[in-house]
C-alpha positions as CSV (number, residue, x, y, z in Angstrom):
1,M,1.6,-10.8,19.4
2,R,-0.8,-7.8,19.2
3,I,0.1,-4.8,17.2
4,S,0.4,-2.6,20.3
5,E,2.8,-5.2,21.8
6,F,5.0,-5.0,18.7
7,Q,4.9,-1.3,18.7
8,E,6.1,-1.3,22.4
9,L,8.8,-3.9,21.6
10,I,10.2,-1.7,18.8
11,R,9.9,1.4,21.1
12,R,11.9,-0.4,23.8
13,T,14.5,-1.8,21.3
14,Y,15.1,1.3,19.2
15,G,13.1,4.2,20.8
16,A,16.1,6.2,22.1
17,R,17.8,6.0,18.7
18,D,14.5,6.7,16.8
19,R,13.8,9.8,18.9
20,R,17.3,11.2,18.0
21,R,16.2,11.2,14.4
22,S,13.6,13.5,13.0
23,L,10.1,12.3,12.1
24,E,11.0,13.1,8.5
25,T,14.1,10.9,8.6
26,N,12.2,8.0,10.2
27,T,9.6,8.4,7.5
28,L,12.2,8.3,4.8
29,W,13.5,5.0,6.3
30,L,10.0,3.7,6.1
31,M,9.7,4.7,2.5
32,E,13.1,3.0,1.7
33,E,11.8,-0.2,3.2
34,V,8.5,0.0,1.2
35,G,10.6,0.4,-1.9
36,E,12.6,-2.7,-1.0
37,L,9.4,-4.6,-0.4
38,A,8.1,-3.5,-3.8
39,E,11.3,-4.7,-5.4
40,A,11.1,-8.1,-3.7
41,I,7.5,-8.5,-4.8
42,R,8.5,-7.5,-8.4
43,R,11.1,-10.2,-8.3
44,R,8.6,-12.7,-6.8
45,D,11.2,-13.3,-4.0
46,H,9.0,-14.6,-1.2
47,Q,11.8,-14.8,1.4
48,A,12.9,-11.3,0.7
49,A,9.4,-10.0,0.8
50,R,8.8,-11.6,4.1
51,K,11.8,-9.8,5.6
52,E,10.9,-6.5,4.0
53,I,7.3,-6.7,5.4
54,A,8.8,-7.0,8.9
55,D,11.0,-4.0,8.2
56,V,8.1,-2.0,6.9
57,L,6.0,-2.8,9.9
58,A,8.9,-1.9,12.3
59,W,9.4,1.5,10.6
60,L,5.7,2.1,10.4
61,V,5.3,1.7,14.2
62,T,8.5,3.8,14.7
63,V,6.9,6.7,12.7
64,A,3.6,6.2,14.6
65,S,5.4,6.2,18.0
66,H,7.3,9.4,17.0
67,S,4.0,10.9,16.2
68,Q,2.4,9.6,19.4
69,I,0.0,7.4,17.5
70,D,-1.1,4.0,18.8
71,V,-1.2,1.9,15.6
72,E,-3.6,-0.7,16.9
73,K,-6.1,1.9,18.1
74,A,-5.8,3.9,14.8
75,A,-6.3,0.7,12.7
76,L,-9.3,-0.4,14.8
77,A,-10.8,3.1,14.7
78,K,-10.7,3.1,10.9
79,Y,-11.2,-0.6,10.0
80,G,-12.7,-2.1,13.1
81,Q,-16.2,-2.1,11.8
82,G,-15.4,-3.2,8.3
83,C,-14.8,-1.2,5.1
84,P,-14.7,2.5,6.0
85,R,-16.6,3.4,2.8
86,C,-19.4,0.9,2.7
87,G,-19.2,-0.6,6.2
88,A,-19.4,-4.1,5.0
89,I,-17.3,-7.2,5.8
90,P,-16.3,-8.2,3.2
91,C,-16.1,-4.9,1.4
92,D,-19.0,-4.4,-1.1
93,C,-17.5,-1.3,-2.8
94,P,-17.0,-1.5,-6.6
95,E,-13.5,-2.4,-7.5
96,H,-11.2,0.1,-9.1
97,P,-8.9,-1.0,-11.8
98,A,-5.2,-0.7,-11.2
99,P,-3.6,2.3,-12.8
100,K,-2.4,1.6,-16.4
101,R,1.2,2.0,-15.5
102,W,0.9,-1.0,-13.1
103,R,-0.6,-3.3,-15.7
104,K,1.5,-5.7,-17.6
């Protein structure tokens, strides 16, 4: 399934309900799901992470649809030619270390 097909599926399934909520509320739902994904990853719970990734993607396309953004076109416009900074595939940019608060 293409990203645009998934975005349309979510729009058909939940679009009327999503439009009744504000963009801010839909964005807060997205952030809630990102938090649940982070927690599943922290616990190293692969099954939970898999479900949360699906939820994050669904809420992401909801926010995009509410904003009249085609996720597939946006992603291709930014990443379709490789790294947006260096233009290479694979990226040839110098790696940045994780913030100290993330390190164990």
